[in-house]
N, C-alpha and C positions, 0 to 999 in steps of 0.2 A: 427100623422098628416104630409104625407107627402108631400116636396115641392110642390111647382105650378107648370106645367110644363113647363109654361113660364120664370118659374125663372131657372129652372132645364138645359133649352135651354141655357140661357144666361152666367151660369155656367159654361156651357162643352163649349161653345165660349169662352171664357175666359181664359179656363185653355189651349184649343187648341193653342190661342194666345201668351200664356206664352210660352209652348213648341217649338212653332218656332223661338219665340224672341230665347229663348235659344240655338238651335238648329244652330241660323243662329251665335249668340256669339261662340258659339263653332267652329263653321265651318271656321269663320274670325282667331281668334287665329290661327287654325289649318293653315292656309293659310300664317299667319304674322309667325309660327314658323317655317314653309316648308322656308317662304323669308328667315328667317334668318339663316337657314341652309342652302340655295342652295349660300348666301354671305359667309359664312365661307368656304362649298366648293370653292369656287372662287378664296376666297385670298389663301388656300391651291394652288392649282393649278397656280396660281400667283407665290406664293414661289417655287414648284419645276420647275419653270423655271430659277430660279435665280441658279449661278454657281458658286458665290464667294457673300460672306457677311461678311468682315472685321470687321466690326463694329457691328456685332450682328443686324443688324435692325429687321429682323425678327425670331429674338430668344426667341421671346415670343411667336410664333405663334404656339401655342401646340395644334396638330389634335385632342387632347384628350377633352378640356376645350368645354365647350357649347355655350359660349358666345361670339362672336370675337370681341365685343367692347371693350373689357380690352388690346386688343392687341397693341405695340408699331405702332403710324402713324395711328391709324383706330380710327375715332370716327361713332358716328351711332346718329341718329334720336333717341328723348329719349321717343317718342310717338309707333314708330311701329320696334324699335330697327335694323334699316335697315342701311346697311353702306351708309354713305352719305360723308366721309370723307379720305380718302388715301393719306397721305405725309411722302414719304420716299425720302426726298431731303438732300442732303447733303448739307446743307446751314449755314448761323449763326447761327438758334437756336440750332444748334447741339456743343460737346464739343470741335470740332475743335478747334485752335486759328487762330485768322490774321497772314496772312506771310505780314513782309515786307520786300523788296527788294531792295540794294540799286541800284544806275546806273550801278556798274560794272555789275550786275548779266542780264543773259539774260531768259527770260521765253518763256517756251511753249505751250502756252494754247491752244490745239485741233488744232496745224498747225498754231496759231497767233502769229508771233513775235513784243511782245513788247517790246519794249526798254523805258530807263527810271527814273526817282525816281516818284514811284509812291508806294502805297498800295494798293495791292491784299486785295479784296474784296471779292473773293472765298476760307473759311476757311478752308476746309476739300481738302486738297490738301497732296503731298507726292514731297518734292523736290529732283530727284535721286545727285546721285554724278557729273553730266553735269551738273546741274545746270537747268535739265528741270524739268515740274510741271506735275502731271498726279493727278486725283482726285480719290481718296480713296472714294470708296461706293462699291455701289451694282453691279455687271457683272452679266447679262444676257438677255434674251427676256422678249419680255412683252407679256407674255400669248393671246392667245384672249380669255379667262376665263374672264376678263377684263371685257369683253362684257355686264358679267351676274349682274353686279353691278348697276342695271337699276335704282339705285335710287341715284349714286354717284354723288354730285355737286362740289368736289372739288379732282384734281388728280394730284400729285404733285409730280415726281420723277427727279427734277434739278440736274443735278453736278453727276450723278453716271458716269457708265459704261455700259450703256442698247447699244445691238446690233440689228440689224436685220429690218426688217419692220415694219412701225406700224400697229398694225392689225386693218382690214374692222370694225372685231365687235366694234370700236369703237363710231362707228355710232348710235349705240343701246343706249347711254347714252345720251336720250335727255333731263335730268335735268340738264348735267352737264355746272360747269358755270365758271371754271378756271379752264384751260391746262395748269401745267408747265413741260416740257420736255426737256425744254435748257440745253445746252451741256451735250450730252451724244454719242454714238457715229452711232444714228439712221440712215439708209440708202434708198433708195430710193421713192418713189412719197408720197408725204402728201396726205392721202388718203380723193377723195370728200365725201364719206360716211360719213363727219364729217360737211356736211351741215344740215343733222341730227339733228345736236346737236344744236338746233335754241337756246337756253340757254345761249347759249357761249358768257362770258363778255372777259376773258381772254385767248390766246392763245401767248403760249409762245416755240417753237420749233427752236430757236437761240443756234448755234454751236453744229450743228449737220452735216452730210452729206445726208441729203436732198436734191435731183433732180426733175428734169420735171419741170412742170408750175406749176404756181399757181392755186388751184382750184377755180372753181366756188362755193365758198361758202359764197361770202360775197353780197346774192342776197337774198337767204333763211335766213340769220342771222345777224338780226340789231340791234344786241345789244354788238357789240363788244369795249373794251373800251383799250382794249391791244392787238395790232397784232405785234408779234415781230418772224421775217423767217428769221432774218440777223443769218450770218455765216453761211450757208449753199452753195450747189450747184446747187440751182435756176435756172431756163431760162423763157427765153419766154418776154413776156409784164406784166405790172403791168393791172390788168384786170378793165376794165372801171367801172365793178360795184360796185370797193370799194370803185370809189369814187359817189355812186351815193345812198347808204343808208350806212352812215357814220353819223349819226348823233349824238351819244354816242361817236365815237373813241376820243381819246385821246390822243394815242402815237403810232407811223405806224413806223417801226424800217424793213427796209428792207434792210441792206446794206449785203455789203463782198458777193455777189452771184454774176451773171452772166446776169440778167437782162438786157433787152435792149425795142428799142422804145422810145419813148416821154414820159415823164412825164406826166401823166391824168389829164386832166386842171377842169375835175371836183373834182381834191379834194380841192378844193378852197368852195365844199359844206359842210367840214369836221368841220363846226363850232367851235366844242370843243376841236378840235387839239393841243396840246401844244409843242408836239415833233415831227420831219416829219426826216429821217434820210435814205437818200435813197444813202452814200456813196458808191466807192468802186462797179461800174456793169459800164454797160455797154448804159447807158442812153444817148440819144439826141435829137438834136434840141433845142430848149430855152426853158427857163424857164417860167413858165405860169404866165403870168401876175396877175391870179386867188388867185393865191396863199396869194397876198393881202388883201384875205377875211379873211383871219386866224385872226381875232383880240386878240385869244388868245397862238397865239405861242410863244413858249420860245426859240425855240432852231430847227435851219435849216440847216444842212448838207447835200450839193448836191455834193461833191469833188471827186475826182476819176471818173469823167463819160467823157463825150464826148459831153457837154452842150456848148453852143455856141451862139451866138446874143447879143444882149442888156440885162443889167443886167436889169429886169423891177421896173421904180421908185415904183409901188402899195408897193413891200417889205415892205417899208417905213411905208406903214398902219397897218402891225403888233408890233404894241406901246408897245405887251411884249417882245416883240423879246431879249433875252439874247445872244445867239450864234448865228454868222453866218459863213459858212464854204463854201465856195464856190471853194477852189483848196487849198489841203494839201498834200506836196510830203513831208515835216518835220511842223508837227504842233500838233493841239491840238486834243486830243483823245480825242469824249463826249461818256460819260456812264451816267446811271442814278442810281440811288439807294433812293429806295424811292420816294419822290415828287423833291430830289434832284435833280441836276447836278454837276456833276464832271469831269473836266478835267485833262487829263494825256498828259503826252509829248510822241509822238511815231515818229518812225522813219520808214517809209516804204521802202520797196524796189522799187517799182511798179510803172510808172510813173503816173500822173495826166495830161489829156488831153481835161481839162475844159480850152478856151478859146473864150474870149467875146470880146467885141468893146462898144468903144463912154466911156463917162464919167461914172464915178459913182456918181448916183440920188443924188441929194441935202438931200430928205427924207430918204435916206439910213442914208448919215451923222449927221442927227438931230436925232436920235435912239438914245436917250437921258439915256438908261436904258440898253444897250449893256454894254456887258461882253469882252464877246471875237469876234473877227471882226477876219477873218483871207483872206485874197484875195491876197497871193503873185502871181505873173508872167499871172495873168489874159487879159492880153492887155489895162489895162485900160487907161483911158488920162485926160489931166487935170489938174486945177491945187490944189495942197495938201489941202485938204478942213480944212481952220481955224477952225471952230467949234467943230474940235472936240479935240479941249484943253477945253470944257465946258463939255464931258461925265467924270464926275465924279466915274460913276461905270467902265469904259473902264479899264478893264487888259493887256488884252493881244490883240494887233493889230501886224498885217504883212499885209506889202502893196508892198514887196519890190521888184524886176525887173518888176515894170511897166513902165509906161511912165507920170507916177504925177510932174509937177512942181511946184517952190513956196518954202516957207520954211515952216520948221516945227514950227507951234504956240509956245511961249515963254508960251503959258500956261498950256500947259504937263507938266510942272515943279510941275505944281501944285496937 
C-alpha cells in the first residue's frame, strides 16, 4: 500500500529541513576554516615584517602547518579555532635571567638615565662593553595585517625592537582587551582609530617615541583599568574626557612626556585609581583639591612639573596613600610590578620647578600608612610635625631645603 500523501509530504519536508541544517553546518565550518586560514595568513605577514628574531620567537611559524594555534606565542579559541592571544613579549616569562647592576654601573634604557642600587626587572637585555643596556628580541615593523586578527583579545609585544608607526588597522580589533607595546621604538602619533577598540582594559605604550597629543579615545572606551603612556614625546593637555569615563581606571601613568596645562580636576572622579604618576611633564597651576576624593589612591607622583599654590589638605583624605612625591631632583623612582610598589634611587639631570606655599597640611602629616614622603625644596613653612614620629610605616622622608622650624621628634628613633 503506498504511503498516504499527507505523510509523504511531511517526510519530504523533514528531509528538506535536514539538508538545510547540514548545508548550514557545512557553510559555517567552511567560514570557520576560512577564518582560521585568514588568521594564519595574517600571522605569516606579521612574521615577514620582522627583520630580526635572535631568540627564535617565530621559528615555529611554519607556512606548511594547517593550524597556527600551536605556534609559539599564539593562543586560539577552543571552539572557533580563531587566534585570541598573541604574546611575543621579551619579559619575565622568557628564559633570560634578571640582571642586577651595582651602583657603579650606569644603565641606559631607551634613553632614560638610571643610577643607583636596584634590580632591573627587564630580563631580556644585552649589556654592552660600555655598560649600556639594549633589548634582545624581535626587530621590525608591526604589519597592518594585525587588523585581520579580528578575534584578538590580547596583543603583547613589549620589550622588543619594533619600530615605525602604529598601524591604523589596529582599530579593527574591536574585541581587544589588552594592548601591551611597551618599550619598543614606535614613533608617530597614537592612532585615534584605537577608539574603536571599545573592549580595551589595559593599554601600555610606554617607553616608545610616540608624539602628538593624547587622542580622544577615552569617550568611547569606558572599560580602561590601566593606561600607561609614560616615557614618550607626547604634548598638549591631558584630555578632560579622561576624568569623565574612568570608573574602572586603577593606574594612570603619563610620566616623562611634554604634557602641559593643568591637571584635570575631574580626575577626582576616578574612584578606583590606585596610582597616578604625572611626573616629568610641563603641568602648571595648582594641585586639584578633588584628588582628595581618590580614597583608593596608593601612589601619587607630581614631581618635575611647574605646579604651584597650596598643597591641598584634601590629600589627607587619601587614607591608602603609600607614596607622595611632589618634588624629585634626587629621590625615589616609583615603578610597579604587579600590585606591588618598588622604589629605586634615581638621580635626575633635569630641574624640578614645583614650588608651593604655606604649611604642609596636618591631614597629610597624619597619613600613618605612608611609606615614602618626598617634599624637598618646595617652599613649605611651619613647625616640623611631631606626629611624624608615629608613622611606623614611614621608610623614606625628605623635607630638606624648606622653611620648617622646631625639633625632629625623638620618636623617630623608634
